N, C-alpha and C positions, 0 to 999 in steps of 0.2 A: 692526680697530675698535678698536684697542688704541692708547695714545702708545707710539712708537715704543722708549723707555726701560724699556718694561715690556712689548714685544710679546713674544707666545709662541709664535710662529710657528718660534723654533727647536729648540723644546722638542717640535714636531712631528715624527711620523716621516717623513723624504723623500720616500717614496712611500705610499700607504694600503695599511695591512698586508693581506695575501691570507688571507681566511678565509671558511670555508663556512656558517657561521653569520649568518643576515637576523637582524637587530635591529628590531622596531615599539618603536619609546618612546613609549608615550599619556601625551603629558603635559598634566598641568593646566594651563589658561590662566593661571593666576595665574605661573606659572613662567616667561612669555613676558618678562614686566617684571622680571624678576631679574636684578640685574647681574653678580653669581657665581654663574652656574648654571655647570654642569658639562656639559649635553649639547650644547653647541654646540664644545667642546673633543672630546668623544664623536666625532661627527659629521666634525671634522677628520680624524682618526685613519684611519675608516674609510671604505670606497667609497661614495658615494653609495648604492648598489643594496640593499648590506648594513646601512645602518641608515636605515628611515624612520621619521619623526616625526609622530603626528596627535596633535592638540591639540584639546580638548576634554574634555567632562565626560560625555555621553552618545554611546554610540555603540549603532546600530540596523542591522539587517542593509540596509533598505533604503538610508541613508545612505551606510553603508561598506560594499559588498558585498564589496568585496578582503578583508577585514580580517577578515569573517565568514566565509569561504572558507579564512582561514588560520587560524582558530580552531578549524575543522574538521578540519583536518589532522591526523593521527595524530603526526604528527610536531613539533606545535608545544609549545611547551613555556611556564607564564606564573612568571616569576619573583616570588613572594607569597610569603612565610613563614606558615604556621599549622599546626593539630594533622594538617592533610590532607597538607598538603606533604611532600615525598620530599627527599632530602640530592638536590642536583644531580650529585656525584660517584655515586650510585648508581643514577641513570637511564642505561641504555642505548638512544638511539636508532638501533634495529632496522630503518633504511629505505635504500635507496640514494639515497632525496632529501636533500637538503640541509636539516638542523634549522632551525628558526626559533623564536626567542624573544622573548617578550612583556616588556616591562619597563613600570611604572607609575611615571612621575615628576613627584613633586609632594612634599609636604611627608606625614608619616604618616598625620595624617586625611584630606589629600585623595587617597590614594591608597587609603583604605580606601572611600572611598566610591565611587570610579570601581570600583574591585575590584567590589563587594557589589552594585551597582546597574547593573550591565549584564552582563546575563546572558552575553552573547557571552564575557565572559572566565573564565567556571567551564568552560569546554567544553574548554580543552588541558588537558593532565597539569601539577598545581602543582608548584611546587620552589624550593627554598631552599636558600642558603647554610650551612653550618656557620659558625658564632661563631668563626672564628679569629683575626681579624685588628681592629684597630684603626684606625678612619677616620683618613685623612690629609687630611681638608678640615678642618682644624682653625678657620677662619676661620668658621662658622656652627655654631651647636648641635644637636649631636645628641640623641635623647633619651635614648640608651643608651650605652655606650662600643663597641657592638660593631654601631652601627648605619651603614652605610655609603649615601655620594650613590650616586646614580644613574650614573656614571662609572664609580666605584670597583665598586658591582656587575656591570657591563656586563663591567670589566675582568679581575674575579674568573672571573663564567659563561665569555666567552671561552677564557679560559686552560684551562678544566676542558672545554670543548666540544670545542676544537681539540688539545686535549691537547700545548699549547704554553705553558711558563711565560713564556717571555719577554712574551708580549703582555700579561700585565698590568702587565709592569713600563713597557714603550711607553706603553700607554695612561694610567698613572698620573704618568709623566713631565713632564706640563703641567700638569697638579693641583697637583703639589710646587712646580712653579715660580708657580703663580698665587697658592698661598698664601705662598710665600716672598716675592714682590711686595707682596703687601698688607701682611705684616707688617713689612717696611722701611718703609711708607711711613703707619707709625700703627696699622694693627688690630691685635685684642689674639687670642690665643689663647682659641677658645671649647671651655670641657672640655661632657662632656655633662649633659644636665641631672643625670641617676643620680650624675654623680661629684660635682657640686655639692652635691646632697642628701644623700648621706652624708657628706661632710665639713663639713657646717654651713656652706656658702659661697653657700646659695642664698638670693639677698637681692631677690628678689619676693613678692610678697601672696601665700599659698598660696590656692589656689581654693578658691570657698565653694561650688563642682560639687560637691556630692558623690561623683558617678563620677571626676570630676579628680582629687578629692583619695585618692583609692582608688588610682589609678594611679599615683600618686606614693609614696604609702604602699608598693605592690609592688614599685617602683623598689627605693625605700631597703633593702629584706627581702630582694632578689636573687630575687625572686619573678618565672617568665617572663612576659610578657605580650603 
């Protein structure tokens, strides 16, 4: 779907990766219209049956019976950081059944809205990734230096679940190529909002909303939010 000179196909795996983990990507409708989204790259790296994408804001058992069954499966994990989340490395899925992971795709505010307004998503065990790497998705602004795109989250999570570091490298390859192409054609590197605020480079008007202003203060002061 891209011009030949910036085609990403050569950077995708020749054959879909063989993984036992099945991903359910819960995608906010606004992500569908974004030109530089990462989920299509993720889907191109995996077998169709291992990367299922559901688009919407609200998910209930009547409309999504398959998803409801998945959420009730004891082997299902949902990747969403928070005080109740366990680091993924510490979670052992003790079953002969293949593990399942749910990942929410959207901005942080969109993901938060989906997570808290859908009771199904609080049934699986909540897990998170250790903030050990910085995002390579440098053509899109992230809230903090350790916030990752959906593709990056999936790449790290799958490498942990499958105990295979090369999976992460393979999935990140097309993202690196995408960013390289965009930078060659005029895109600018986007530092995180945290970086901009700490270095006095944030050039947008400060929010009048006290809650948003407080979040910015926490970012500057290295407080986990």
